[in-house]
C-alpha positions as CSV (number, residue, x, y, z in Angstrom):
1,M,64.9,-104.8,-46.3
2,R,66.5,-102.6,-43.6
3,Y,67.9,-99.3,-44.7
4,Q,71.5,-100.3,-44.9
5,E,70.5,-103.4,-46.9
6,A,68.5,-101.2,-49.3
7,I,71.5,-98.9,-49.7
8,A,73.8,-101.8,-50.4
9,Y,71.3,-103.0,-53.0
10,L,71.3,-99.5,-54.7
11,E,75.0,-99.2,-54.7
12,E,75.2,-102.6,-56.3
13,L,73.1,-101.2,-59.2
14,T,75.7,-98.6,-59.9
15,K,77.6,-101.2,-61.8
16,F,75.1,-100.9,-64.6
17,G,76.4,-97.3,-65.0
18,I,74.5,-94.8,-67.1
19,N,72.1,-96.2,-69.6
20,L,69.9,-93.6,-71.1
21,G,66.5,-94.4,-72.4
22,L,62.9,-94.4,-71.3
23,A,61.8,-97.9,-72.0
24,R,62.9,-99.4,-68.6
25,I,61.6,-96.7,-66.5
26,A,58.3,-96.6,-68.3
27,R,57.9,-100.3,-67.8
28,L,58.9,-100.2,-64.1
29,L,56.3,-97.4,-63.6
30,E,53.7,-99.5,-65.3
31,L,54.3,-102.4,-63.0
32,L,53.8,-99.9,-60.1
33,G,50.5,-98.8,-61.5
34,N,51.9,-95.6,-63.1
35,P,52.0,-93.6,-59.8
36,H,53.4,-90.5,-61.7
37,E,50.2,-90.1,-63.5
38,K,48.5,-89.1,-60.2
39,L,50.9,-86.1,-59.6
40,S,51.5,-82.6,-60.9
41,F,55.1,-81.8,-61.8
42,I,57.4,-78.9,-62.5
43,H,60.3,-80.5,-64.4
44,I,63.7,-78.7,-64.2
45,A,66.6,-79.4,-66.5
46,G,69.8,-77.5,-67.3
47,T,73.6,-77.6,-67.0
48,N,73.9,-75.7,-63.7
49,G,71.5,-74.3,-61.2
50,K,68.9,-77.1,-61.3
51,G,69.2,-78.0,-57.6
52,S,69.1,-74.4,-56.5
53,T,66.1,-73.5,-58.7
54,A,64.3,-76.6,-57.6
55,A,64.8,-75.7,-54.0
56,M,63.4,-72.3,-54.6
57,V,60.3,-73.5,-56.4
58,A,59.6,-76.0,-53.6
59,G,60.2,-73.4,-50.9
60,I,57.7,-71.0,-52.5
61,L,55.0,-73.6,-53.0
62,Q,55.5,-74.9,-49.5
63,E,55.1,-71.3,-48.1
64,A,51.9,-71.1,-50.1
65,G,50.5,-74.0,-48.1
66,Y,50.9,-76.9,-50.6
67,R,52.2,-80.4,-49.9
68,V,55.3,-80.3,-52.0
69,G,57.6,-83.2,-53.1
70,L,61.1,-82.5,-54.2
71,Y,63.3,-85.0,-56.1
72,T,66.9,-84.1,-56.7
73,S,70.2,-85.7,-57.5
74,P,72.9,-86.6,-56.6
75,H,73.0,-86.7,-52.9
76,L,75.9,-85.4,-50.8
77,V,75.9,-87.6,-47.8
78,E,72.7,-89.9,-47.7
79,Y,70.3,-91.1,-50.4
80,T,67.5,-89.9,-48.2
81,E,68.5,-86.3,-49.3
82,R,67.0,-87.0,-52.8
83,F,63.5,-87.3,-51.6
84,R,62.0,-84.4,-49.6
85,L,58.4,-83.7,-48.7
86,D,57.5,-80.4,-47.2
87,G,61.1,-79.6,-46.6
88,E,62.0,-82.9,-44.8
89,D,64.1,-85.7,-46.0
90,I,62.4,-89.1,-46.4
91,R,62.9,-91.2,-43.3
92,P,65.4,-94.1,-43.9
93,E,62.9,-96.8,-43.1
94,E,60.5,-95.3,-45.7
95,L,63.1,-95.4,-48.3
96,A,64.0,-99.0,-47.5
97,D,60.3,-99.9,-47.8
98,L,60.1,-98.3,-51.3
99,I,63.2,-100.3,-52.4
100,T,61.7,-103.5,-50.9
101,T,58.6,-102.9,-53.0
102,L,60.7,-102.3,-56.2
103,K,63.1,-105.2,-55.9
104,P,60.8,-108.0,-56.9
105,L,59.5,-105.9,-59.9
106,L,63.2,-105.4,-61.1
107,N,63.7,-109.1,-60.9
108,R,60.5,-109.7,-62.9
109,M,61.7,-107.3,-65.5
110,V,65.0,-109.1,-66.0
111,A,63.3,-112.5,-65.9
112,E,60.9,-111.3,-68.7
113,G,63.9,-110.2,-70.9
114,D,64.0,-106.5,-70.1
115,E,67.3,-104.8,-69.4
116,Q,68.2,-104.3,-65.7
117,P,67.1,-100.8,-64.7
118,T,69.8,-98.5,-63.5
119,E,70.3,-97.1,-60.0
120,F,68.9,-93.7,-61.1
121,E,65.9,-95.3,-62.8
122,V,65.0,-97.2,-59.6
123,L,65.4,-94.1,-57.5
124,T,63.2,-92.2,-60.0
125,A,60.5,-94.8,-59.7
126,A,60.8,-94.8,-56.0
127,A,60.3,-91.1,-56.0
128,A,57.1,-91.2,-58.0
129,L,55.7,-94.0,-55.8
130,Y,56.6,-92.1,-52.6
131,F,55.0,-88.8,-53.7
132,A,51.9,-90.6,-55.0
133,R,51.6,-92.4,-51.7
134,E,52.0,-89.1,-49.8
135,Q,49.5,-87.4,-52.0
136,A,51.7,-84.5,-52.8
137,D,50.0,-81.6,-54.4
138,V,53.0,-80.8,-56.6
139,V,56.4,-82.4,-57.2
140,V,59.4,-80.5,-58.2
141,W,61.2,-82.9,-60.4
142,E,64.9,-82.4,-61.2
143,A,66.3,-84.0,-64.3
144,G,69.4,-86.1,-64.0
145,L,71.6,-86.3,-67.1
146,G,70.5,-84.3,-70.0
147,G,66.7,-84.3,-70.6
148,A,65.3,-86.1,-73.6
149,I,66.1,-89.6,-72.6
150,D,66.7,-89.0,-68.9
151,S,64.5,-91.3,-66.8
152,T,62.7,-88.3,-65.3
153,N,61.4,-87.4,-68.7
154,V,58.5,-89.9,-68.5
155,V,56.3,-87.2,-66.8
156,T,54.2,-84.5,-68.5
157,P,54.7,-81.6,-66.2
158,R,52.6,-78.4,-65.6
159,V,55.7,-76.3,-66.3
160,S,59.2,-77.0,-67.7
161,V,62.3,-75.2,-66.7
162,I,65.7,-75.2,-68.5
163,T,68.0,-73.2,-66.2
164,N,70.8,-72.8,-68.7
165,V,72.9,-74.8,-71.2
166,S,76.7,-75.1,-71.4
167,M,79.3,-77.7,-72.1
168,D,79.2,-80.7,-69.8
169,H,78.7,-84.5,-70.1
170,K,79.9,-84.3,-73.6
171,D,80.3,-88.1,-73.9
172,Y,76.6,-88.4,-73.4
173,L,75.0,-85.1,-74.6
174,G,77.0,-84.0,-77.6
175,N,80.1,-82.0,-78.5
176,T,78.4,-78.6,-79.2
177,V,76.3,-76.4,-77.2
178,E,73.6,-76.8,-79.8
179,E,73.6,-80.5,-79.5
180,I,73.5,-80.3,-75.7
181,A,70.7,-77.7,-75.9
182,R,68.6,-80.1,-78.1
183,V,69.0,-82.8,-75.5
184,K,68.0,-80.5,-72.7
185,A,65.0,-79.3,-74.7
186,G,63.8,-82.8,-74.9
187,I,61.8,-82.0,-71.7
188,V,59.6,-79.6,-73.6
189,K,56.1,-81.1,-74.0
190,P,53.3,-80.0,-76.4
191,G,51.6,-77.0,-75.0
192,V,53.5,-76.9,-71.7
193,P,55.0,-73.6,-70.9
194,V,58.8,-73.3,-70.5
195,V,61.1,-71.0,-68.5
196,T,64.8,-70.8,-69.4
197,A,67.8,-68.7,-68.4
198,A,69.9,-70.1,-71.3
199,A,72.2,-67.2,-72.2
200,D,74.3,-68.6,-75.0
201,P,72.6,-67.4,-78.2
202,A,73.0,-70.7,-80.0
203,A,71.6,-72.7,-77.2
204,L,68.7,-70.3,-76.7
205,E,67.8,-70.5,-80.4
206,V,67.5,-74.3,-80.2
207,V,65.3,-74.1,-77.0
208,A,63.1,-71.5,-78.7
209,G,62.9,-73.6,-81.9
210,V,61.8,-76.6,-80.0
211,C,59.1,-74.5,-78.1
212,R,57.8,-73.3,-81.4
213,Q,57.5,-76.8,-82.7
214,Q,55.7,-77.9,-79.5
215,A,53.4,-74.8,-79.3
216,A,54.9,-74.2,-75.9
217,L,54.9,-70.7,-74.5
218,L,58.5,-69.6,-73.7
219,W,59.5,-67.1,-71.0
220,R,63.2,-66.2,-71.2
221,V,65.2,-64.7,-68.3
222,G,66.5,-61.4,-69.6
223,R,63.6,-60.9,-71.8
224,E,60.0,-61.7,-70.6
225,V,61.4,-62.3,-67.2
226,Q,64.0,-59.8,-65.8
227,V,66.0,-59.5,-62.6
228,R,66.0,-55.9,-61.5
229,D,67.6,-53.7,-58.7
230,L,70.1,-56.4,-57.8
231,V,72.3,-55.5,-54.7
232,R,74.9,-57.7,-53.2
233,Q,74.8,-57.5,-49.4
234,D,77.1,-59.1,-46.8
235,E,74.3,-61.6,-45.9
236,G,73.1,-62.3,-49.4
237,L,71.3,-60.8,-52.4
238,R,68.4,-58.3,-52.6
239,F,66.6,-57.9,-55.9
240,A,63.3,-57.8,-57.8
241,V,61.7,-60.0,-60.5
242,H,59.5,-58.5,-63.3
243,L,57.6,-60.9,-65.6
244,P,54.4,-60.7,-67.7
245,G,51.5,-59.5,-65.5
246,A,53.5,-59.5,-62.2
247,F,56.2,-57.7,-60.4
248,Y,58.0,-59.1,-57.2
249,A,59.9,-56.4,-55.3
250,D,62.4,-56.6,-52.5
251,L,63.2,-60.3,-52.7
252,F,66.1,-61.7,-50.7
253,L,68.3,-64.7,-50.9
254,R,70.7,-65.9,-48.2
255,L,73.0,-67.0,-51.0
256,A,76.2,-65.8,-52.6
257,G,76.6,-65.2,-56.4
258,E,74.5,-63.1,-58.8
259,H,73.8,-66.3,-60.7
260,Q,71.4,-67.3,-57.8
261,A,69.2,-64.3,-58.6
262,V,68.9,-65.7,-62.1
263,N,67.9,-69.1,-60.6
264,A,65.4,-67.3,-58.4
265,A,63.9,-65.6,-61.5
266,C,63.4,-69.0,-63.1
267,A,61.7,-70.3,-59.9
268,V,59.3,-67.3,-59.6
269,A,58.4,-67.5,-63.3
270,A,57.8,-71.3,-63.0
271,V,55.4,-70.9,-60.0
272,E,53.7,-67.9,-61.7
273,L,52.9,-70.3,-64.7
274,L,51.2,-72.6,-62.4
275,R,48.3,-70.2,-61.7
276,P,46.2,-71.3,-64.7
277,H,46.3,-74.9,-63.1
278,G,44.4,-73.7,-60.0
279,F,47.6,-72.9,-57.8
280,S,47.6,-69.6,-56.0
281,F,50.2,-67.8,-53.8
282,S,51.0,-64.4,-52.4
283,Q,53.8,-62.1,-52.7
284,D,54.7,-63.0,-49.2
285,S,54.7,-66.6,-50.1
286,V,57.3,-65.9,-52.8
287,R,59.3,-63.7,-50.4
288,R,59.4,-66.1,-47.5
289,G,60.0,-69.2,-49.8
290,L,63.2,-67.6,-51.3
291,E,64.4,-66.3,-48.0
292,G,64.3,-69.8,-46.5
293,V,66.4,-71.5,-49.3
294,Y,69.9,-72.6,-48.6
295,P,70.7,-75.5,-50.8
296,P,73.7,-77.6,-49.5
297,G,77.0,-77.6,-51.5
298,R,76.2,-74.4,-53.4
299,I,78.7,-71.9,-52.2
300,E,77.8,-73.2,-48.7
301,I,79.7,-71.8,-45.7
302,I,79.9,-74.6,-43.2
303,S,82.2,-72.7,-40.8
304,A,83.0,-69.1,-40.1
305,E,85.9,-69.6,-37.8
306,P,87.8,-70.8,-39.8
307,T,86.0,-70.0,-43.0
308,V,85.2,-73.2,-45.0
309,I,83.3,-72.9,-48.2
310,L,81.8,-75.9,-50.1
311,D,80.7,-75.8,-53.7
312,V,80.0,-78.5,-56.2
313,A,81.7,-76.6,-59.1
314,H,82.0,-79.6,-61.4
315,N,82.1,-77.9,-64.8
316,P,83.6,-74.6,-66.2
317,E,80.4,-72.6,-65.9
318,A,79.9,-73.5,-62.3
319,A,83.6,-73.0,-61.6
320,G,83.3,-69.5,-63.1
321,A,80.4,-68.6,-60.8
322,L,82.4,-69.8,-57.8
323,A,85.4,-67.8,-58.9
324,R,83.4,-64.6,-59.1
325,V,82.2,-65.1,-55.7
326,L,85.7,-65.7,-54.3
327,A,87.0,-62.6,-56.1
328,H,84.2,-60.5,-54.9
329,D,83.7,-61.7,-51.3
330,F,87.3,-62.7,-50.4
331,P,89.5,-60.3,-52.3
332,H,92.1,-59.9,-49.5
333,C,91.8,-63.2,-47.9
334,R,94.4,-66.0,-48.0
335,V,92.3,-68.7,-49.9
336,I,93.5,-72.3,-49.9
337,L,91.7,-74.4,-52.6
338,V,90.9,-78.1,-52.1
339,L,90.2,-79.6,-55.5
340,G,89.0,-83.1,-56.5
341,I,87.7,-83.4,-60.0
342,L,86.4,-86.4,-61.9
343,A,88.3,-87.6,-65.0
344,D,85.3,-87.2,-67.3
345,K,85.0,-83.4,-66.5
346,D,86.8,-80.5,-68.2
347,R,89.7,-80.4,-65.7
348,P,91.9,-77.9,-67.6
349,E,89.1,-75.3,-67.8
350,I,87.8,-75.8,-64.2
351,V,91.4,-75.5,-62.9
352,A,92.0,-72.4,-65.0
353,R,89.0,-70.6,-63.5
354,L,89.6,-71.4,-59.9
355,A,93.4,-71.9,-59.3
356,P,94.5,-68.3,-60.1
357,L,92.4,-67.1,-57.1
358,A,94.2,-69.3,-54.5
359,Q,97.4,-68.9,-52.6
360,A,97.8,-72.7,-52.6
361,V,96.1,-75.7,-53.9
362,V,95.6,-79.1,-52.3
363,V,94.6,-81.8,-54.8
364,T,92.6,-84.8,-53.5
365,R,90.9,-87.9,-55.0
366,P,87.1,-88.0,-55.4
367,N,85.8,-91.3,-54.0
368,S,84.5,-92.6,-57.3
369,P,85.5,-95.1,-60.0
370,R,85.4,-92.0,-62.3
371,A,88.4,-90.4,-60.4
372,G,90.8,-91.6,-63.1
373,D,94.3,-90.1,-62.9
374,W,93.4,-87.5,-60.2
375,H,97.0,-86.4,-59.9
376,Q,96.6,-84.8,-63.3
377,V,94.8,-81.9,-61.5
378,A,97.9,-81.1,-59.6
379,A,99.9,-80.8,-62.8
380,L,97.2,-78.4,-64.2
381,A,97.1,-76.3,-61.0
382,A,100.9,-75.9,-61.0
383,A,100.7,-73.7,-64.1
384,F,98.7,-71.0,-62.0
385,V,99.8,-71.3,-58.4
386,D,102.7,-72.4,-56.2
387,P,102.7,-74.4,-54.0
388,V,100.4,-77.3,-55.0
389,Y,100.0,-80.3,-52.6
390,V,98.7,-83.8,-53.3
391,E,96.8,-85.6,-50.6
392,E,94.7,-88.6,-51.5
393,N,92.6,-88.8,-48.2
394,I,90.0,-86.1,-48.3
395,P,89.9,-85.3,-44.5
396,A,93.7,-85.1,-44.5
397,A,93.5,-82.7,-47.5
398,V,91.1,-80.4,-45.6
399,S,93.2,-80.5,-42.5
400,L,96.3,-79.5,-44.6
401,A,94.3,-76.7,-46.2
402,L,93.2,-75.4,-42.8
403,T,96.8,-75.3,-41.6
404,L,97.9,-73.5,-44.7
405,A,95.1,-71.0,-44.5
406,G,95.6,-70.0,-41.0
407,P,93.0,-68.4,-38.7
408,Q,92.4,-65.5,-41.0
409,G,92.3,-67.4,-44.2
410,A,89.6,-69.4,-46.0
411,V,89.4,-73.0,-47.3
412,C,87.3,-73.6,-50.4
413,V,86.5,-77.2,-51.3
414,A,85.3,-77.7,-54.9
415,G,85.2,-79.9,-58.0
416,S,83.0,-82.9,-57.3
417,F,79.9,-83.9,-55.5
418,Y,81.9,-86.8,-54.1
419,V,84.5,-84.5,-52.5
420,V,82.0,-82.0,-51.1
421,G,79.8,-84.7,-49.7
422,E,82.7,-86.4,-47.9
423,V,83.7,-83.0,-46.3
424,K,80.1,-82.4,-45.1
425,K,80.0,-85.8,-43.5
426,F,83.4,-85.7,-41.8
427,W,82.9,-82.1,-40.6
428,A,79.6,-83.0,-39.0
429,Q,81.3,-86.0,-37.4
430,R,84.2,-83.9,-36.2
431,G,86.4,-85.9,-38.4
432,F,89.1,-83.3,-38.7
């Protein structure tokens, strides 16, 4: 298959939706010769911060001279973003080759009576095959939905990370933070050390209890791992990380939001726990690895004149983190908010955290079957701000927001990966 044919095939698989469980991915990997068994993993789950933490871990290990694979989801613009090796996206023709290899195996599974693997399962198998072929020294492996029965959970990692736990994906993970925490803690394996930044006491107790059951060492950010000397600067964050047996001073991130220092603490702790497995790295490797991280769509400023900010704030906790940055960094700025939120997200809470900080809101439609009654977001926003505009076309929504903001204002696009991804694509193409 050519690349566009491979993408069309993957998109066709989305009709099978989300189908949690490990049987299909385990069988598919078996047919591939279990490539994941040849690799060393750091497995990262959590409600928010997975992508940023994964990018930080990969950056540190790459600076230390290792061949590093990075598997993340979802993508913003192209599927190739999900597979990175030594900081570079997979080439389109390489991804097409992987899907070409997998397709007959998928047909075989269905012919033998197995369920059809989902799009995410196919991508996960493709990632394992790719990194095994490329002989990666270590793979940073971001969980998709949940943890326990997410298809990434077929691996036994060197270190597990649970960034945090809050309410999201309730239809799949549970209706309480304890239920969701138990699903996230499903990535904990016997004797494999765990790092977590879970702050909710109930969630943390669940994670700690699972670690005790699995005889897994637990490092908690705020206890065994601490962020110290945090200073917000115009260009980012400066801070230190203290953990058992090590102290990393004068670390710097070119990222906004104090939550990113917590993500960095998770990343530093995770690589520190790799040392017993023969990995080594210097203070400078950690410092340079963090300085070079700038994950897309995480309070990402894509334009300074005019100011345009993108953030995939798709749940209340992420919206709260973005709101704190807007309040701190743009206190006297005319902020115009472009919001597109999927129907299966907590729209009322996301809007309540973001809309009060805006002088106007432009509501748009995420390009997804899960968009539902997207106009509902406008009705929610009207309780906090006036005026509220509705524009279905995403480029047109951003164009309107830029006009409303004026040359000294700021446009913040948030609420969904689908919306942020389209804005990145159209901005790069000079679409508006």
